[in-house]
N, C-alpha and C positions, 0 to 999 in steps of 0.2 A: 277772205277772197277779195282781191282788188278788181277794179273795173275790167282790166284785160282778161283776168281769169273768168269773170262772169260772162263777158262777151264771147270768149272762146267756147265755154261750156254750152252757152245758148246756141251758138252757130253749129256746133257738133250735134246737138240734139235735134235741130231742125233739118239737118242735111244728112244724117247718118243713113247708111244703106240698110234698107229694111230686109231682114232675113227671117221670115216666119210671120205668122199672124200677130197683130198687135192686140192690146187690151180691148180696143174698140172693135176690131174684127171679131173677137171672141164674144163680146157682150152686146153689141148693138143689135144683132139679129134676135136676141132673146129678151133684152131688158129695155131697149129704147122705146118700144111701143107694144103694149099688150093689154088685153082686157081680162078681168077675172083674176083669180089668184091673189097674192099678197101685193097690194099696191105700194107698200113702203119700199120694197126692194128696188123697184124701178125708180121711185122718187129719189132714193138715196144714191143710186147709180148716176142719175142725171145731175144731181146737185153736187155730190162730192167728187165723183170721178169723171163725169162727162162734161164738166164746165169747160168753156173755151180755152182758158190759159193752159190747164193741164192737158187737155186734148192736143193742143198745138205742140206741147213739149214731148208727148209720148206717142203721137200718131205714127211715127216712123220706127218705133222700137218694136221689133218682133222677137218672138221666142222660137229659135230653131226646133226645140223639142215639140212644138205644136205643128210642125210640118207633118208630123205623124197624124194621119187622118183619124186614127182610132183614139188617140189621146185627146185630140181636139173635140171629137164627138163626145167622149166621156166627160170632159169639162163642161161642155154646153148642156149635157144631160143633167149634170149636177146642179147647174144654175136653174134649169127649168124645174127640177124637183124643189129647190128652195123657193122658187117663185109660185108654183102651182099647188103643191101638196099642203093640206091643212096642218099636218104634223110631220114634217120631213124627218128622215133619218139623218141627223146632222153629221154623224160620223161618216156616213157614206157620202153626203154632200161635200164634206170637206176633204175627203181622201184625194181627189185629183189635184186640188190646190196644194195640199200638204206635200204631194209627190214632186211638185215643181219648186218647193222652197229650199231645197238643199243647197243650191248654189248662190244664194243671195249675199253671203259673206258680209254680214253686218257685225261689227265688233265693238267692244267697249273701248273707250279712250285708253291710251297707254302713254301718259306724259313722260318726257325724258327726264333724267336726273338733272336737278338744278344745283348750281353752286350756292353755298351758304353765304348770306351777306355778313359783313364784318361786325356791324353794331346796330342796335335798334334805332328806329326813328326817334327824334326828340319828342318829349312829352307835349310840347306845343303843337307839333304836327298831328299827333294823335287827337289832341283836343280840337284841332281845326276840323278833323274828319267827323268827330262826334257832333260838333255843332252843325256841320253841313248836312249830315244824315238826319239828325233830329229835326232841323228846320225843314228838310224835304218832307218828312212825314207829317209834321204839323201843318205845313203849307198845303199839302195834298188833301188832308182832311178838310181844311178850310175852304179849299176850292171846290171839292167834289161833294162834300157832306159825308164822305166815307174815304177810306184809303183803298184804291183799286188794286186788284190783282188780275192777271191776264192768263188766258189759256191759248195754246197754239198746237197745231198738229205737226208732227214730223212724219211724213208719209212713208219714209223708209222703214219706220217701225223700230222696235226695240231689239237689241242684240240677243236677249234671252228668249225671244219668241220665235221658235222654229215651227216646223210642221206639227210635231207632237204637241206643243203647247197651244198652237192654234186649234187643234182638235179638242183639247181640254176645254178651251173657252167656248167653242161651239156647242159642246155637249153640257157644259156646266152653267153657262149663263141662262137666265130664265126668260127675259124679255126677248121677243122675236126681233125687235128692232136692233138690239145689241148683237144678236146672232147674225143678222143681215150685214151690219156694218163690219163685224169681225171678218166675215167671209169676203166681202168686197175689198176692204182695205188690205187683207192678206193677199188677195189676187193682185191688186195694184202694186204692192210692195215688190212682187217678183219682176214686173216690167220696169219699175223705177230702178231696181238694183242692176238691171242690164242695160240701162239707158245712160247716155252722156248727161242727161238731165239730173242724174244722181248727184253730181257735183254742185248743182244749184239748189237742190232740195235738201241736201245734207252736207253742207260745206264743213271742212275741218275746223276745229277750235282749240284754244289753249286751255289746259286743265282738264277737270273731270266733269263738273256740272255743265250741262249744255247751254250755250247762249240761246235766247229766244229771238229768232230772226224775224224782222218785220217783212212785209206789211200786215200779214194776217194774224192778228192777235185779238182775242175776244175778252173785253173788259167785263168783270163781274165782281160780286161780293159774296163772302161766305163767313159764317161764324168761325170757321177754322182759321181763316186769315186774320179776322179781327182779334182773335185770341193772341196771336203772335205779335201783331202790331201793338196790342195793349202791353205785352211784356216789354217790347222795345221802348215804348214811350215811358214806361215805369223806370227803365234803366236810364233813359235820358234825364228824367227828373232826379233820380238818385245820384247821378254824376255831379249835380250842382252846376253844370255848364250851360243849362238852358237860360236864356235871357228871361226877364220877368214876364214879358208878354207871351213868349212862346211857352213858358212853364204853365201859365194860366190856360192857354189854348190846349196844351197837352193834357192837362187834368180834365178839361171838358171833353176832349176826344176819348179819353179813357172811360169816363163815365158813360158816354153814349155808346161806345163799342161794347162795353160790358152789358149794357141793357139790350143791345142787339143780339148778343150771344145768348143770354139766359132768359130773355122774355120774347123778343121777336122771333127767334129761331127755335124756340122750344116747341115740342109736340109730344103728345101722349102716345105711348106704345104699350103693347101687352108684355108683361114679364113672364118668365117661365113658371112662376108660382101662382099665376092667375090674376095677380094684381095689375094695376095700370101705373106706369112710371113715366115721368117726363124726361126726355132726352133732347139732344140738339141735332137738328136736321142739317144735312149737307148743304142744301140750298133752301133758304126761307121762301115762303110762297109769295105770289103776287109780284108787286113792283120791287120788292126788297133786294133781289139779287142784282138789280141795276143793269141788266142786259139792255143794249139798245134795241129798239123795235126790230131793226134789220136782223141782228143776230138772234134775237128771241125767236123769230120766224125760222131762221136757218136751223137753229137748235131743234125746233119742233120737226122740221122737214127731215132732219137727219136721224130722228128717232131718239134723241136724247131728252125725252120729255118727262121721264119718271125718275124722281130722286127720292131716296129714303134716308133715314138717319144713319149715322155710323158711330162706332165706338170711339174712334179717334177724335172726331169733332166734339163729341160729348166730353171726353176727358180734357182736351185742351181748353175748351170754353169754360169748364168749371174751374180748371186750374187758374186761368187768367182772372176770373171773377174772384177767386179766393185770394190771389195775390193783391188784387185791387181793393180788398177789404169789403167786398159786396156782402149784403145781408139779404138773402132771398130764400124763401122756402125751398126752392129747387135744390139749394146746396145742402139742405138737411137730409135729403134722401141718401141713404147709404148705397151709392151706385155700385159698390163692390158686390153687393148681393145680385144686382141685375147682371153685371158682367159674368158672374159665376154661371149664369144660364147660357152664356155664349162661349164658355170655356171648353176646349176640346179635351175629351177623355179617350184615351186609346181604346179603340174597339167600339165602345158604346155609342158615342156620337161623332166619331171621326168623319162619317159622311157629311157632316155639317160643312166641311171644306169641299165645295163642289168644283172649284177652279183651282186645283193644286199646282199652280205654276212653279212653286218652290218645294216640290215634294221630296227633295233630297234632304230636307231638314225634318227633325222630329217635332210634330205639332203638339204633343202631349203637354197640357198646361197652358198653351197659348189661347188667346181670345181672338175670335174671328172679327172681321171688319164690319159687315153690314147688319143693320137691325131691321127686322120685319116691322112695317108700319101697321096701323090698325086694320088696314084692308088685307093684311097678310102678303103684301107685295114684296118680292125679293128679286128685282130685275137683274142684278149683277150676279145672282147666285151668291156664293160666299168664298172668301179667300182668307189667308192669315198672314199678317205682316209683323215682323219682329219689332220694328220701331214703334208701331201703334201700341204694342204691349208695354214699352217703356213709358209711354204717356199715361197708361192706366196706373202703373206703379207710382209715377210722379204725383198724380192728382190724389192718389190714395194716401201717400205720405203727408201731403199738405193737409189732408182732412182726417188724419189718423184718430185724433180725439173725437172730433165731431161725429165720425161714423163708428166709433167704438170698435175699431178693428182688432186691437189686441185683446179686448175683453170678449170678443165673439169668435169662438174657434173656427167656424166655417169661413168667416171673413179672412182671418189670418191664414187659413189653409189656402184660400183662393190666391192671395198674394204670393205665398211661398211656392205654389205651383207655377206661377208666372216667372218667378225668380229662377226656379229650376229649369224652366224652358229656356231662359236667357243663358243660363250657365252652360247647358249642352250646346247651344248655338255658338257661344264664344270659345269654349274649350275645343270644339271641332275646327275652329277657324272659319266656319261658314259665314260669320258675320261680315267678313271681308269680301265675300263673293257677291257681286251685284245680283246674281240670280236668286239669292236668298231673300231679296227685298222686293215686295210687290209695288210699292208706291214711292220708294226712297232710294238713296244711294248709301253705300257703306259709310261715307264721310258724314252724312246726315245722321245715320244711326249713332255714330261716335259722338256728335254734338248733343244729340238727344239723350244719350246715356249720361253725358256730363251733366245735363240739366236734371236728370233723374237722380244721379248720384248726389248732387248738391242738396236736393230735397231730403234724401236719405240721411246724410251726415248731419243735417240740421236737427234731426230728431234727438231726443235724449239717448245717451249711450245704452241705457237699460232697454229702451224700445228697439234700438238697432240690434241688440243681441237676441231679443226674442224673435224679431222678424227674420234675421239672417244668422242663425246659430252656426252655420258652416262657413261664415266669412266669404260668401260667394261674391259680394260686391267688391271686395279687395282683389279677387282673382280677375273679375271682369275689368276693373279699373286698369290693372296691369296690362292685360291683353289689348285693350282699346288704346291706351297710351303708347304701347309698342307699335301699333298700326299707324297712329297719327304721326309719331315722331320718326319712325323708321321708314314709312312708305309715303304718307300723304305730303308732309311738308318737305320731304327730301326730293320731291319731284316738282316740275313746273305746276303752278297753280294759277287760277284766275281769282279775282277778289272774293267771289262767293265761296270757292273752296277754302280760301284762307280764313274767311270769317268762321266757317264751320270748324276748321282745325283749331282756331283760337278759342272758340267756345269750349271745345273739349279740353284743351290744355289748361285753360283758366279754371274751369270747374273741377277738374281732376287733380289739381294741385301740382301740376308740372312746374319745374324750375322756370322762373321768369325769363332766363336766358333762352329757353326753347321757343319763346314767343317771336323771336326776331324774324324768321322767314315770313311768317304770316303777316306780321305788322308791316314789313317792307312791301309786300304784295298789295296790301290794302291801301297804304298811304300813297304808293306810287300809281295805283290805279285810279285815284280820285280824279274825277273829270271825264272818265271814259264814256259816261252816259250822255254827254253833250247837253242838248236842251231838255232831255227827258228826266235828268236827275244826276246825282253824283256818280252813279254807276249804271252799267247795263243791266238788262233783265237776264236772269239765269234760271236754269231748272231748279226749282225747289222740290216739287214732287211731281209725280206723273201717274198716268194710268197706262199700263202695258197693253191692255186690250180696251177697245177694238184695235187701236194702233197706239203709237207713242204720243199721248196727249200730255204736253208739258204745262205746268202751272208755275208762274213766277211773275216777275215784273221789276221795274226799277225801284219801286217802293219796297218790294220784298228784299232786294239786295241791300238797300239802305237800312232796313230793319235788322237784318242779321249782322251787318257790319257794325251798326250801333250797339247791338247787344254784346257782340264780341269785344269791341273796344272798351265799352263801359266795364265789363268784367276784367279785362286785361289791365286797364288803368287802375282799377281798385287794387289789384295785386301789386302792380308796379309801385304805386305810391306807398303802399303798406310794407313793401319789401325792405 
C-alpha cells in the first residue's frame, strides 16, 4: 500500500459515519474501571485494545447489529461474567461474540497465476544471494550475540478462526489470561473487519506467506529459531562460498546456538512412565529470550507470562544438535519413548486435544504440541499440528541407531503410527488446506516434508523398508510435489514462498528445470529488505489464538533462502 492508499484509509477511518455502538461504547462501561473480579481482563483491554492509536482508528466504527438493545445487553453481560465470576462458563461468555463473527469475511490469500520464466538465473547470481544471506546471518549474530526473530500481531485475525473455533479456544485453553485475550481480540476483530482501518491493519500482499509490517514487532530468541539458524549456517559452510572469516564466525555461531538449544533451553518434565526427561522449552528463562525491558513488561501485562516446553522445539533443537555433531547426554535419551506418551489414540486419549481447531482431520497417531512442565501447567490446553509431526519423524530418522528404534518394537510402532497419520492427511488432500495446520502454512508443510524425506532416504535401504513397508513416503512425495509444482510455483510468490517451494523441490528430487520460477523470484527479490537485510520479514509460523500472532524476521527469510539455494545449487552443480 502506497502513501496515498495509507492516507486515504486513515482519513476514512477517522471520519466514517458512526452507525451503532463502537468497541469502546461496549467495553468502557464494564472494563475501563472496576474493582474486584479478574484484574487481568481490564489490564488487557486497556493495554491491547484501549491504547490511544487503536482507539483513534476504531472510535467511529459502530456495529449496526448492536443497535438492538437486547444484543448489546447480552454482550455486556458476557463481559461482566468474564470479569467477575471465579469460574466463568466460557461457552456462554463467548456466545454473543461468536454470533457477531459471521460477517468478518477474512480469507486466505489467492495469488494469481504467474507466467513461467524462460531460463534459470546464472549460477553466479545464485552464489551472490547465498553469500549475501550467509553474511547477513553471521553479521547479525556478531552484532546481537544471537540471531533475532520477531513477533507481530495481525489484529484482523486468522481466516480459519470463526465463532465456532473461537469457542473451542475459550473452552480448551487452560490459562485464564489466554481466555481473556482470546475473548477480547475476537471482539476487536469484529469491529476492525467493519472499519476502514481494516486496510491499514491488514493491507494486501503478494504471495502466500504474510509480510510482517512494521513498526510493532517484538524481538526475541527461542531454541526453535536457533535450530533453524544452525541448519542454515551449516548449509552456508557446506556450500563452500563462505569467506574464511565468515566461515570461522559461522562455526562459532553454530556451536553457541547448539549450546543454547540443548543446555540453556533444556528443562526436566515428567514422562508418562513416571520418569523425568529433559526436553526443550519454548522460551528459556530469565534474560535468555532477549526481550527488551519494555516488551517484557507488555508481555506480562497482556498475560503471556506462562511458557511450557513443546514437542516441536524439542525435535528441531535435537535435530540441529545432531547435524552439528554435538555430543551431549540429552541426545542419548530415546525421545521417541517420550513422544509416545503424547501420541493420540482414537477414543482412549483423544481428549488430549482440547483445542481441536483442525478437527476435520483424523488425529489418530499424531503427537500433540504442548508438554506439561513439572508444575503440571498446560496454559494453552493442547492441539495437534501435522508439520510438528514431520519434525518428530525427521529427528527420529537422524537418531535411528542411537535410539535403537528398529530394535525396539514400541519405538518402531510409534513412528509407523505417525507415518500413517501423515498418509491419511495427504491422501485426503487436507495437507493443502490451511485450516489443517495450527502453526504453519501448507507450503511450509511441503518444505518440512522435504526435509523429513531427505533424512528418511539417507537411511540404509533395509531400514527404510522396515520403517515404511507400505511405501507411504513415495505416495506422500508424489502428492507434495504435485502441490508445489502444480499450485505453489504456478502462482505469484514472494521470496519466502519461493524458498519453501525450492526446499521441497530440491529435497524431493524434482527435475532441476522445475527450480526456475522459485530461483527467479528469490534472485529478483534480493534487496527488498532495504537496511534491514537482503529480504523482508515474512510469516514463518503463527499462533491462531488468541489472534494471529506471526513469527518471522529478515534473518528468518535470509535463513530459508540460504537453505533453499544451497540445496538447489548442490543439485544444479551435480546435474
